[in-house]
PyMOL commands that place a pseudoatom at each C-alpha (Angstrom):
pseudoatom trace, name=CA, resn=MET, resi=1, chain=A, elem=C, hetatm=0, pos=[-86.128, 68.218, -74.517]
pseudoatom trace, name=CA, resn=ARG, resi=2, chain=A, elem=C, hetatm=0, pos=[-82.949, 70.475, -75.379]
pseudoatom trace, name=CA, resn=HIS, resi=3, chain=A, elem=C, hetatm=0, pos=[-79.355, 69.776, -74.678]
pseudoatom trace, name=CA, resn=LYS, resi=4, chain=A, elem=C, hetatm=0, pos=[-77.748, 71.962, -72.405]
pseudoatom trace, name=CA, resn=LYS, resi=5, chain=A, elem=C, hetatm=0, pos=[-74.764, 73.039, -74.068]
pseudoatom trace, name=CA, resn=SER, resi=6, chain=A, elem=C, hetatm=0, pos=[-71.370, 72.238, -71.696]
pseudoatom trace, name=CA, resn=ALA, resi=7, chain=A, elem=C, hetatm=0, pos=[-69.617, 74.911, -69.838]
pseudoatom trace, name=CA, resn=PRO, resi=8, chain=A, elem=C, hetatm=0, pos=[-67.263, 76.755, -71.557]
pseudoatom trace, name=CA, resn=ASN, resi=9, chain=A, elem=C, hetatm=0, pos=[-64.495, 75.581, -68.921]
pseudoatom trace, name=CA, resn=ARG, resi=10, chain=A, elem=C, hetatm=0, pos=[-65.559, 71.994, -68.988]
pseudoatom trace, name=CA, resn=SER, resi=11, chain=A, elem=C, hetatm=0, pos=[-62.539, 70.993, -71.197]
pseudoatom trace, name=CA, resn=HIS, resi=12, chain=A, elem=C, hetatm=0, pos=[-59.999, 73.239, -68.659]
pseudoatom trace, name=CA, resn=ARG, resi=13, chain=A, elem=C, hetatm=0, pos=[-61.826, 70.907, -65.778]
pseudoatom trace, name=CA, resn=VAL, resi=14, chain=A, elem=C, hetatm=0, pos=[-61.450, 67.708, -67.398]
pseudoatom trace, name=CA, resn=SER, resi=15, chain=A, elem=C, hetatm=0, pos=[-57.637, 68.571, -68.787]
pseudoatom trace, name=CA, resn=ASP, resi=16, chain=A, elem=C, hetatm=0, pos=[-56.930, 69.590, -64.821]
pseudoatom trace, name=CA, resn=GLN, resi=17, chain=A, elem=C, hetatm=0, pos=[-58.545, 66.361, -63.379]
pseudoatom trace, name=CA, resn=ILE, resi=18, chain=A, elem=C, hetatm=0, pos=[-56.758, 64.230, -65.949]
pseudoatom trace, name=CA, resn=GLN, resi=19, chain=A, elem=C, hetatm=0, pos=[-53.162, 65.898, -65.216]
pseudoatom trace, name=CA, resn=ARG, resi=20, chain=A, elem=C, hetatm=0, pos=[-53.454, 65.282, -61.424]
pseudoatom trace, name=CA, resn=ASP, resi=21, chain=A, elem=C, hetatm=0, pos=[-54.670, 61.742, -62.176]
pseudoatom trace, name=CA, resn=VAL, resi=22, chain=A, elem=C, hetatm=0, pos=[-52.080, 60.861, -64.470]
pseudoatom trace, name=CA, resn=ALA, resi=23, chain=A, elem=C, hetatm=0, pos=[-49.358, 62.367, -61.883]
pseudoatom trace, name=CA, resn=GLU, resi=24, chain=A, elem=C, hetatm=0, pos=[-51.035, 60.170, -59.805]
pseudoatom trace, name=CA, resn=LEU, resi=25, chain=A, elem=C, hetatm=0, pos=[-50.918, 56.876, -61.781]
pseudoatom trace, name=CA, resn=ILE, resi=26, chain=A, elem=C, hetatm=0, pos=[-47.590, 57.435, -62.833]
pseudoatom trace, name=CA, resn=ARG, resi=27, chain=A, elem=C, hetatm=0, pos=[-46.206, 57.128, -59.375]
pseudoatom trace, name=CA, resn=ASP, resi=28, chain=A, elem=C, hetatm=0, pos=[-47.409, 53.585, -59.321]
pseudoatom trace, name=CA, resn=LEU, resi=29, chain=A, elem=C, hetatm=0, pos=[-45.161, 52.793, -62.612]
pseudoatom trace, name=CA, resn=LYS, resi=30, chain=A, elem=C, hetatm=0, pos=[-42.288, 49.997, -61.659]
pseudoatom trace, name=CA, resn=ASP, resi=31, chain=A, elem=C, hetatm=0, pos=[-40.436, 51.103, -64.795]
pseudoatom trace, name=CA, resn=PRO, resi=32, chain=A, elem=C, hetatm=0, pos=[-36.994, 52.312, -64.138]
pseudoatom trace, name=CA, resn=ARG, resi=33, chain=A, elem=C, hetatm=0, pos=[-36.643, 54.366, -67.196]
pseudoatom trace, name=CA, resn=ILE, resi=34, chain=A, elem=C, hetatm=0, pos=[-39.085, 56.583, -65.748]
pseudoatom trace, name=CA, resn=GLY, resi=35, chain=A, elem=C, hetatm=0, pos=[-37.549, 58.894, -63.481]
pseudoatom trace, name=CA, resn=MET, resi=36, chain=A, elem=C, hetatm=0, pos=[-38.804, 61.580, -60.925]
pseudoatom trace, name=CA, resn=ILE, resi=37, chain=A, elem=C, hetatm=0, pos=[-40.653, 63.569, -63.659]
pseudoatom trace, name=CA, resn=THR, resi=38, chain=A, elem=C, hetatm=0, pos=[-43.431, 66.340, -63.461]
pseudoatom trace, name=CA, resn=ILE, resi=39, chain=A, elem=C, hetatm=0, pos=[-46.717, 66.714, -65.861]
pseudoatom trace, name=CA, resn=ASN, resi=40, chain=A, elem=C, hetatm=0, pos=[-46.762, 70.221, -66.756]
pseudoatom trace, name=CA, resn=HIS, resi=41, chain=A, elem=C, hetatm=0, pos=[-50.047, 70.264, -68.959]
pseudoatom trace, name=CA, resn=VAL, resi=42, chain=A, elem=C, hetatm=0, pos=[-52.717, 68.121, -70.527]
pseudoatom trace, name=CA, resn=ASP, resi=43, chain=A, elem=C, hetatm=0, pos=[-54.531, 69.362, -74.221]
pseudoatom trace, name=CA, resn=VAL, resi=44, chain=A, elem=C, hetatm=0, pos=[-57.551, 67.512, -74.565]
pseudoatom trace, name=CA, resn=THR, resi=45, chain=A, elem=C, hetatm=0, pos=[-58.966, 67.322, -78.068]
pseudoatom trace, name=CA, resn=PRO, resi=46, chain=A, elem=C, hetatm=0, pos=[-62.637, 68.407, -78.298]
pseudoatom trace, name=CA, resn=ASP, resi=47, chain=A, elem=C, hetatm=0, pos=[-64.278, 65.461, -78.577]
pseudoatom trace, name=CA, resn=TYR, resi=48, chain=A, elem=C, hetatm=0, pos=[-62.052, 63.999, -75.747]
pseudoatom trace, name=CA, resn=ALA, resi=49, chain=A, elem=C, hetatm=0, pos=[-60.667, 61.117, -77.853]
pseudoatom trace, name=CA, resn=HIS, resi=50, chain=A, elem=C, hetatm=0, pos=[-56.952, 61.948, -77.494]
pseudoatom trace, name=CA, resn=ALA, resi=51, chain=A, elem=C, hetatm=0, pos=[-54.975, 63.885, -75.027]
pseudoatom trace, name=CA, resn=LYS, resi=52, chain=A, elem=C, hetatm=0, pos=[-51.568, 65.262, -74.741]
pseudoatom trace, name=CA, resn=VAL, resi=53, chain=A, elem=C, hetatm=0, pos=[-49.930, 64.786, -71.891]
pseudoatom trace, name=CA, resn=PHE, resi=54, chain=A, elem=C, hetatm=0, pos=[-46.713, 67.394, -71.419]
pseudoatom trace, name=CA, resn=PHE, resi=55, chain=A, elem=C, hetatm=0, pos=[-44.307, 66.226, -68.963]
pseudoatom trace, name=CA, resn=SER, resi=56, chain=A, elem=C, hetatm=0, pos=[-40.788, 67.556, -67.769]
pseudoatom trace, name=CA, resn=VAL, resi=57, chain=A, elem=C, hetatm=0, pos=[-37.922, 65.246, -66.156]
pseudoatom trace, name=CA, resn=LEU, resi=58, chain=A, elem=C, hetatm=0, pos=[-35.975, 66.099, -62.850]
pseudoatom trace, name=CA, resn=THR, resi=59, chain=A, elem=C, hetatm=0, pos=[-33.917, 63.255, -63.295]
pseudoatom trace, name=CA, resn=GLY, resi=60, chain=A, elem=C, hetatm=0, pos=[-33.266, 60.649, -65.821]
pseudoatom trace, name=CA, resn=ASP, resi=61, chain=A, elem=C, hetatm=0, pos=[-32.759, 60.472, -69.833]
pseudoatom trace, name=CA, resn=SER, resi=62, chain=A, elem=C, hetatm=0, pos=[-36.236, 62.339, -71.550]
pseudoatom trace, name=CA, resn=GLN, resi=63, chain=A, elem=C, hetatm=0, pos=[-36.374, 59.857, -74.561]
pseudoatom trace, name=CA, resn=ALA, resi=64, chain=A, elem=C, hetatm=0, pos=[-36.593, 56.718, -72.526]
pseudoatom trace, name=CA, resn=CYS, resi=65, chain=A, elem=C, hetatm=0, pos=[-39.057, 58.428, -70.352]
pseudoatom trace, name=CA, resn=GLU, resi=66, chain=A, elem=C, hetatm=0, pos=[-41.078, 59.648, -73.083]
pseudoatom trace, name=CA, resn=LEU, resi=67, chain=A, elem=C, hetatm=0, pos=[-40.866, 55.653, -74.769]
pseudoatom trace, name=CA, resn=ALA, resi=68, chain=A, elem=C, hetatm=0, pos=[-41.754, 54.201, -71.353]
pseudoatom trace, name=CA, resn=LEU, resi=69, chain=A, elem=C, hetatm=0, pos=[-44.704, 56.442, -70.595]
pseudoatom trace, name=CA, resn=ASN, resi=70, chain=A, elem=C, hetatm=0, pos=[-46.344, 55.998, -74.008]
pseudoatom trace, name=CA, resn=GLU, resi=71, chain=A, elem=C, hetatm=0, pos=[-45.461, 52.140, -73.425]
pseudoatom trace, name=CA, resn=ALA, resi=72, chain=A, elem=C, hetatm=0, pos=[-47.724, 52.527, -70.233]
pseudoatom trace, name=CA, resn=ALA, resi=73, chain=A, elem=C, hetatm=0, pos=[-50.568, 54.576, -71.385]
pseudoatom trace, name=CA, resn=GLY, resi=74, chain=A, elem=C, hetatm=0, pos=[-52.884, 51.885, -71.497]
pseudoatom trace, name=CA, resn=PHE, resi=75, chain=A, elem=C, hetatm=0, pos=[-52.368, 50.738, -68.215]
pseudoatom trace, name=CA, resn=VAL, resi=76, chain=A, elem=C, hetatm=0, pos=[-52.813, 54.369, -67.015]
pseudoatom trace, name=CA, resn=ARG, resi=77, chain=A, elem=C, hetatm=0, pos=[-55.801, 55.026, -69.263]
pseudoatom trace, name=CA, resn=ASN, resi=78, chain=A, elem=C, hetatm=0, pos=[-57.300, 52.095, -67.833]
pseudoatom trace, name=CA, resn=GLY, resi=79, chain=A, elem=C, hetatm=0, pos=[-56.972, 53.739, -64.214]
pseudoatom trace, name=CA, resn=LEU, resi=80, chain=A, elem=C, hetatm=0, pos=[-58.053, 57.077, -65.801]
pseudoatom trace, name=CA, resn=PHE, resi=81, chain=A, elem=C, hetatm=0, pos=[-61.679, 54.558, -66.568]
pseudoatom trace, name=CA, resn=LYS, resi=82, chain=A, elem=C, hetatm=0, pos=[-61.662, 54.513, -62.529]
pseudoatom trace, name=CA, resn=ARG, resi=83, chain=A, elem=C, hetatm=0, pos=[-61.483, 57.579, -61.408]
pseudoatom trace, name=CA, resn=LEU, resi=84, chain=A, elem=C, hetatm=0, pos=[-62.926, 60.229, -64.534]
pseudoatom trace, name=CA, resn=GLN, resi=85, chain=A, elem=C, hetatm=0, pos=[-66.835, 60.380, -64.144]
pseudoatom trace, name=CA, resn=ILE, resi=86, chain=A, elem=C, hetatm=0, pos=[-67.286, 61.412, -68.294]
pseudoatom trace, name=CA, resn=HIS, resi=87, chain=A, elem=C, hetatm=0, pos=[-68.331, 59.185, -70.786]
pseudoatom trace, name=CA, resn=THR, resi=88, chain=A, elem=C, hetatm=0, pos=[-65.113, 59.114, -73.067]
pseudoatom trace, name=CA, resn=VAL, resi=89, chain=A, elem=C, hetatm=0, pos=[-61.752, 58.821, -71.474]
pseudoatom trace, name=CA, resn=PRO, resi=90, chain=A, elem=C, hetatm=0, pos=[-59.160, 59.936, -73.991]
pseudoatom trace, name=CA, resn=THR, resi=91, chain=A, elem=C, hetatm=0, pos=[-55.778, 57.915, -75.851]
pseudoatom trace, name=CA, resn=LEU, resi=92, chain=A, elem=C, hetatm=0, pos=[-53.246, 59.330, -73.987]
pseudoatom trace, name=CA, resn=HIS, resi=93, chain=A, elem=C, hetatm=0, pos=[-49.902, 60.295, -75.890]
pseudoatom trace, name=CA, resn=PHE, resi=94, chain=A, elem=C, hetatm=0, pos=[-46.896, 61.905, -73.684]
pseudoatom trace, name=CA, resn=HIS, resi=95, chain=A, elem=C, hetatm=0, pos=[-44.459, 64.270, -74.951]
pseudoatom trace, name=CA, resn=PHE, resi=96, chain=A, elem=C, hetatm=0, pos=[-41.514, 65.684, -73.644]
pseudoatom trace, name=CA, resn=ASP, resi=97, chain=A, elem=C, hetatm=0, pos=[-41.877, 69.662, -72.208]
pseudoatom trace, name=CA, resn=ARG, resi=98, chain=A, elem=C, hetatm=0, pos=[-38.572, 71.390, -73.187]
pseudoatom trace, name=CA, resn=THR, resi=99, chain=A, elem=C, hetatm=0, pos=[-39.793, 74.642, -72.108]
pseudoatom trace, name=CA, resn=THR, resi=100, chain=A, elem=C, hetatm=0, pos=[-37.708, 74.724, -68.644]
pseudoatom trace, name=CA, resn=GLU, resi=101, chain=A, elem=C, hetatm=0, pos=[-34.576, 73.697, -70.566]
pseudoatom trace, name=CA, resn=ARG, resi=102, chain=A, elem=C, hetatm=0, pos=[-35.264, 76.478, -73.384]
pseudoatom trace, name=CA, resn=ALA, resi=103, chain=A, elem=C, hetatm=0, pos=[-35.764, 78.921, -70.215]
pseudoatom trace, name=CA, resn=ALA, resi=104, chain=A, elem=C, hetatm=0, pos=[-32.526, 78.058, -68.343]
pseudoatom trace, name=CA, resn=GLU, resi=105, chain=A, elem=C, hetatm=0, pos=[-30.764, 78.999, -71.809]
pseudoatom trace, name=CA, resn=LEU, resi=106, chain=A, elem=C, hetatm=0, pos=[-32.612, 82.132, -72.284]
pseudoatom trace, name=CA, resn=SER, resi=107, chain=A, elem=C, hetatm=0, pos=[-31.731, 82.847, -68.797]
pseudoatom trace, name=CA, resn=ALA, resi=108, chain=A, elem=C, hetatm=0, pos=[-27.780, 82.110, -69.303]
pseudoatom trace, name=CA, resn=LEU, resi=109, chain=A, elem=C, hetatm=0, pos=[-27.973, 83.774, -73.160]
pseudoatom trace, name=CA, resn=ILE, resi=110, chain=A, elem=C, hetatm=0, pos=[-29.428, 86.638, -71.077]
pseudoatom trace, name=CA, resn=THR, resi=111, chain=A, elem=C, hetatm=0, pos=[-26.850, 86.743, -68.144]
pseudoatom trace, name=CA, resn=LYS, resi=112, chain=A, elem=C, hetatm=0, pos=[-23.917, 86.320, -70.525]
pseudoatom trace, name=CA, resn=ALA, resi=113, chain=A, elem=C, hetatm=0, pos=[-24.765, 89.261, -72.496]
pseudoatom trace, name=CA, resn=VAL, resi=114, chain=A, elem=C, hetatm=0, pos=[-25.520, 91.649, -69.309]
pseudoatom trace, name=CA, resn=ASN, resi=115, chain=A, elem=C, hetatm=0, pos=[-22.036, 90.509, -68.172]
pseudoatom trace, name=CA, resn=ASP, resi=116, chain=A, elem=C, hetatm=0, pos=[-20.424, 91.077, -72.200]
pseudoatom trace, name=CA, resn=LYS, resi=117, chain=A, elem=C, hetatm=0, pos=[-22.625, 94.727, -71.839]
pseudoatom trace, name=CA, resn=ALA, resi=118, chain=A, elem=C, hetatm=0, pos=[-20.810, 95.646, -68.750]
pseudoatom trace, name=CA, resn=LYS, resi=119, chain=A, elem=C, hetatm=0, pos=[-17.284, 94.608, -70.047]
pseudoatom trace, name=CA, resn=ASP, resi=120, chain=A, elem=C, hetatm=0, pos=[-17.723, 96.281, -72.683]
pseudoatom trace, name=CA, resn=ALA, resi=121, chain=A, elem=C, hetatm=0, pos=[-18.855, 99.669, -70.824]
pseudoatom trace, name=CA, resn=GLU, resi=122, chain=A, elem=C, hetatm=0, pos=[-16.279, 99.376, -68.245]
pseudoatom trace, name=CA, resn=PRO, resi=123, chain=A, elem=C, hetatm=0, pos=[-14.396, 102.986, -69.098]
pseudoatom trace, name=CA, resn=ASP, resi=124, chain=A, elem=C, hetatm=0, pos=[-10.712, 102.691, -70.308]
pseudoatom trace, name=CA, resn=ALA, resi=125, chain=A, elem=C, hetatm=0, pos=[-9.674, 106.015, -68.769]
pseudoatom trace, name=CA, resn=PRO, resi=126, chain=A, elem=C, hetatm=0, pos=[-6.500, 107.105, -67.672]
pseudoatom trace, name=CA, resn=GLN, resi=127, chain=A, elem=C, hetatm=0, pos=[-6.228, 107.293, -63.626]
pseudoatom trace, name=CA, resn=GLU, resi=128, chain=A, elem=C, hetatm=0, pos=[-6.864, 110.551, -62.177]
pseudoatom trace, name=CA, resn=GLY, resi=129, chain=A, elem=C, hetatm=0, pos=[-4.056, 113.297, -62.147]
pseudoatom trace, name=CA, resn=LYS, resi=130, chain=A, elem=C, hetatm=0, pos=[-2.440, 111.640, -65.062]
pseudoatom trace, name=CA, resn=GLU, resi=131, chain=A, elem=C, hetatm=0, pos=[-4.416, 113.331, -68.253]
pseudoatom trace, name=CA, resn=ALA, resi=132, chain=A, elem=C, hetatm=0, pos=[-3.260, 112.291, -71.845]
pseudoatom trace, name=CA, resn=GLN, resi=133, chain=A, elem=C, hetatm=0, pos=[-1.176, 114.571, -73.194]
pseudoatom trace, name=CA, resn=PRO, resi=134, chain=A, elem=C, hetatm=0, pos=[-0.434, 114.796, -76.980]
pseudoatom trace, name=CA, resn=GLU, resi=135, chain=A, elem=C, hetatm=0, pos=[2.443, 113.872, -78.774]
for i in range(1, 135): cmd.bond("trace and resi %d" % i, "trace and resi %d" % (i + 1))
show_as sticks, trace
zoom trace
């Protein structure tokens, strides 16, 4: 009997489920270095051996939080064993996601450029009724 091929969306469904479950499991961690975080995205390798978990930090130090999450990765993975219905539960690798920081920096740069352009475009023309006369 031939094995049927896995659905192309299966890896997306697995990564979405891991994202939801990891977010719930992290709430139970008591490490003070882990502040308020958001799990942004999970990339799972095709063989489900490893998963990169991208997160952003609302409060706290991002480097300390990343270190604490990677130290707690075994505990979180153990919780995934109990929740996921797949043969291989991936090893978790937490990475700080700078996407929101970069977006804020770019937005500030765009605003500054628009304001500078508006200042440059202001006319330095003489007042009405008084025309510049050549000397």
